[in-house]
N, C-alpha and C positions, 0 to 999 in steps of 0.2 A: 545773374539773370536766370530765370527758369529754363530748364532744359526739357523740351517736350518729348524727347526720346528717352528720358531717364526713368527706368522702372524703380519701384520702391525697394529699398534694401536697408539693412541694419548692420552696423559694425560696432563692436565694443572696443573702446580706446583705452580705458583705464578700469581697474578693479580695486575696490577697497580691501585692504589686507585683513580687516577684522570683521567683515560682514559680507553679505551678498550684494552690496551696493556696487553699481557699475555706471560708468559714463560712456556715452557713445554718440554715433551719428545715425540719425534716421533720415535717409536720403529719399526725396520724392521729386517728381517732375517740377514742382513749384518751390524747391529749396530744400535745405538741410536743416533738420531740427536737432539741436544739440540736447542730448538727454543726460540726466533726468530733466523733464520739462513739464510745466503746467500748461494744460490745453484750455484756451478760453472757450466758454460756452456761448455759441452763436445760434441759438435754437432756431430762429426764423431767418437764418443767414445774416444775423446781426447780433453783436453783443449789445445788450440794452444800454442805450444812451451814448454809445461810442461809435464814431465813424471809423472805417477801416484804417485811414491814415493815422488817426490817433492811437489805434492799437499798435500799428507798426512803429510809430515814433516812440512808444513806451516799451518796445522790446518783445511783444507777444510773437511767438514763433509759429503757432499752429492753433486753428480753431476747429470746433466740432459743431456741426449743425444737426437738425433733427429731421429724419426722413418722414415721420408721421405728420408733423406740422407743415412741412414744405409740400407734401403730397396734397394736403387739404387746401393749402393756400400759399403760393399762387398756382401750384401744380408743377410736376416735374417736366411736363412738355414746355411750359413757359420758360422755366429755368434753362432747359437745354437749348431752346431757341435763342436765348440771350447769352450763350457761351458757357453754360454750366455755372456752378456756384461762383467761380472766379470772375467770369465776365459779368454775371448778374449782379454781384455784390460789390465788385471793385477790390476785394481782398485778393492779393496776388500771392500770398504765402501758402504753405501747406494746409490741407483741410482734411477733416474726417466727417463721416456721417454715421450716426447710430442707426439702428434698424427700426426704431419705433417700438421695440420690445418693452421698454420701460412704460410707454403709454398703454400698452396692452395690460401691464401690471397695474398702473395707477388708476386706469378706468375700470379695471376688473377687480382682482383680489384686493388691490390697495383701497378701493372704495368700500368693499365689504368689511375689511379688517381695520379700517381707519388708520392705515399706514401709508405714508407717501412723503412727498417733499416737505410738506408743512408739518404733519404729524411725523415724529422722528422715525427714521428707518431703523433706529436702534431703540425699540420700545421698552427694553429693560427686562430683567428676569422675572419680575412680578407682573408682567402684562397679562390682562385677562385672557382666558382661552379663546380660541378661534370662534366658537359658537357665540360667546357673549359679545365679542367685537363685531361679528357679523350683524347681530341684532341692533347694535348701536351705530353701525356704519351705514353707508349708502347702498344703493342697488347697483350691481355690476352692469356696465354698458358693453361688455365684451363676451363673446361666446367662442371658446376655444374648441377646435376640432383637429383631427389629424391633418386635414387640408391646410389649416392656418387659423387666423383670428378674424372673426366677424365683429364689426363695431359700427356704431352710429357716429357720423361726423359731428364734431362739436361746432362746426361752422354752419351747416345747413340741415343736419339731421339725416342725411342720406346714408344708406347702408353701404359699407365698404368691407372689403375682404383683403387682408394681407396674407399672402402665402410666401414661403421661402423663395420661390421663383419670382413672384411679382415684386418683392422688396429689392431683390438684386437688380431687376430691370429698372426700378425707380432710381436706385442709387447710381446705376450706370448713367442715367440721364442727368442726375444732379452733378456728377463728375468730380466728387471728392477724391483725394489721393488714397485715402484709407477708408474702407467701408466695413460694416459689420452685418452679419446675417441675422435673420429673424430668430429670436429665442424666446423662451418663456421665463420671465423674471418672477421668481417666487417670493412670497411674503415670509418674514421672520416668524409669523404665526402659523404657517403651514406645517403639518406634521410630516414625519419621515416618509410615510407611504405616498402622500401626494407629491412631496419634493422629489422622490425617486421617479415617479411617473413623469413629472414635468421635465426632469433632467433627461430621461430617455427620449422623450419627445423632442427636446432641444437637440439631442444628438442626431435624430432622424432628420429634423429640419436642417441641421448643419450640413449633412451629406447632400441634401437636395439643393441647398443654397450654393454649396461649393461646385456642384455639377452645373448649375445655371451660370455661375460666374465663369467657369472655364469655357462654357459654350460660347460666351460673348467676349471672351478675352481678346484684347488687341483690336477690337472692331473700330475702325477709324471714324465711323459715323457718330460715335459718342464724344462728348466734349473733352474727356480725358481718357484716352485708350490705356494709359499706364496706371491702373489702379491696383491696390493690394486689398485682399480680403483677410480680416483677422477673425479667428474663431473665438467663441465666447464659452468660458468654463462656468458651469452652473453647479448645483448640488447643495445649496443652502449652507447651514452651519453643521452639516453632518460629515465627519471625517471620511468615511468610506465612500460617500457619494462624491465629495470634492476630489478625492484621489482618483476615483474611477473616471470622472469627467475630465480631469487634467490629462489622464493617459489617453482617453478616447479622442478628445478634441486635439490634443497634442500630437496624435499620430495620423491626423487626417491630411496633412500637407498644407495647412493654412500658412499665409505669409507672416503672420504674427498672431498674438493672442490678447484677449481681454478677460479680466476676471469680473464677473457680474453677478446679478441676482442678489438674494438675501445674504448678507454677511454676518447674520446673527442678531441677537438682541442687545448686544453691547459692543463697545470697541474692543474689549478683551477678546470676545468671540471673533471679531473681525481679524484680529492679529493671528489667532489660531488658524482661521480659514486660510490666510495668506501663507502661514508656515506650512500647512499641508499641501497647498496647491502649487505655489511658484516653483519649488525645486523639481517638480515633475514635468514642467514645461520645457521644450527645447531651449537650450542655452543660447543658441545663435539667433533667436528671433526676438523682436521687440515685444514687450509686455505692457499692457495698458490696464489701469484700474478705473473702472467705471463709477462716476458719481461721488468720488471721495477727494477732498481737497482742503480740509482744515490743516492748519500748520503742523500740529502734532502728528496728524495722519500722514503727511508728506514725508516726514523724517522716518516714521515707522515703516512706511511702504517702500521707500528707497532702500532702507536697510535690508529689506527682504527681497530685493532684486527687481522691483517694478521700475519701469522707465518713463511712463507718461501717465498723466492724471487729469481728469476733467471734473469740475464741480461748479455749480451755480452759486454756492454760498458766498464767495467774495463779492459778487455783484449784487446779490440779494441783501447781504449785510449792509453794503454801501447805501442802497436805496432806503434802508431803515435807520440810517444815521451812524452805523458802526464802521470804523476805519481801523486799519491795522497799525500797530505801534509796538515794536519790540520792547519787552519789559513791562508792558501794561498787563492787567489781568487777562489771561488767555491771549495776550499779544493784541489787544484791541481796546479802543475807547469808544464811547458813544457821544457824539458831538451834540446830542440833544440836551445833555446835562448842563445845568446852570453854571457850573464852575468854569465853563469855557466862554462865558458871555463876553469877557474882556481879555481873553487870552490872545496875546499878540504873536505867539509862536505859530509856526507851521505845524501841521499834524506831526511830522517827523523831521527834525532838523537835519537828519542824515539822508533824507530821501531827495532824489533828483527829479521827481515827477513834476509835471506842469503845475499841479495843484499846490504842492509844497514849496515850489520856487516862486509862487505868485500870491498866495492867499494865507490868511491867518485862520486859526481855529475859531476866533470870534466871528469872522465874516462867514465862514462855512456854517457855523451854528445858526447864524441869522438866516442864511439861505434855507437850511434844513427846516428850521421852525416855521419859516414863512411858506414852505411848500414850493419853493422855486425849483423848476425843472433843472436849472443849471447845477444845482447841488448833486443831482444824480450822476451827472457826467463827471464832475470834479471828484467826488468821493470814489466813484468807480475807477477812474484813472489811477488814483492813488493805490487802491487795493490791488489792482492788477499789476502795477509797477512794483509794488511791494513783493508780490509773489514772484515776479520775474527776477528781481534782485535776490530773493531768497534762493531760487533755483540756481542762479549763477553762483552763489556762494556754496551751495551743495556740490555742484559740479567741480568747483575749484578744490573743495576739501577732499573729494574722491581722488582727484589727480595728485594732491599733495599727501594723501594717506592720513588725513586729519578729520575724517568724517565723524568719528566718535567724539572728538573734542568739540566740533561744531554742534553736534546734536546735544551734547551735555550742556553747552553754554545756553542754547535756546531753551532747554528744559528748565534750567536753573533760574532763568530770568522771567519765566511765565508765572507771575504771582497769582494767588487764588483770586477768584472773582470777588469784586467788591460790591457792596450794596448799590443798586442803581445801574450796574453794568450788565449787559446781556451775556 
């Protein structure tokens, strides 16, 4: 049962002898998260197409909601009046909220540069320069100042301002166990000079956010008085900036840390960013990687000492017909393909999710091609359970000292992408 007096803490239980991978317990007032762990993305206090009980039944330990979207609708006052995120949504497990910093990026520089959740956050080394992307992209809906971020509501067009202090106040009312301060998420197409200015502004905002958090700490009027604030490391794909940010944010006294912002133009650059950043963060605090969750990325990030990960890709892929299967190209198949029209097998004969224990690939393909809403739920349940089982296996391998062997096995079975597969 949740312990309302329990503050957030982190303890390391096992270390991998051949890497920086570790397993541990992230303790909150709403339960213990065994790490490494995948964090389900519940942007508007819900994982798309799945009710809270379905998530719990399939082993999800923790969810992350979005401060920006919940501020716009239904509003933090409404959520607080209904018991915070837990009382409002019915999810009783641990929760996180991000700061809305990604939306500042996606509605601002992301629109200008044509980079975001749909356009790859890894645009490649041959991506056009910023000026050309700006000409081809959209108009920014955000104005950044030292005070904070001004933006137009996507719901009603009203002018809103996020400051480091106001974001903390909103997140206090939302009541998640772990919250993140306002930061500036830069684009992979920003140059060094801009990335440095943005990082320094993020550091100033972090100090203000931490001061606001401490001012309100333990206030019993909030839905969850026992919250933790994780600092966010920025600096783009520039080594000296990432190292500076890790040292500055790591020395501020945050309860844990998140690695965010641009991780470069390719996954190779992302790995270098993690190699520079993670070893400089305090060893005894939990470390979260924002917005990354492909299967190969999870192994790479765990190897480098990250503990938790959130990513919308598993649910977004499911809605587009792609479901996870070990040994398939990139460990996924697309059920829209004709070859599954009479396939009596479940998606994965080894999977214990509701979908795989009740339905065939042929039936799921029919639902997908027919546009049935039930497909979204069934495919999403499978993808989330697949990642839960994967993380269980990773934790077990760290305990057993066999993480390298497990990682090599998954890498060896990920065949190249076939024609017709995403």
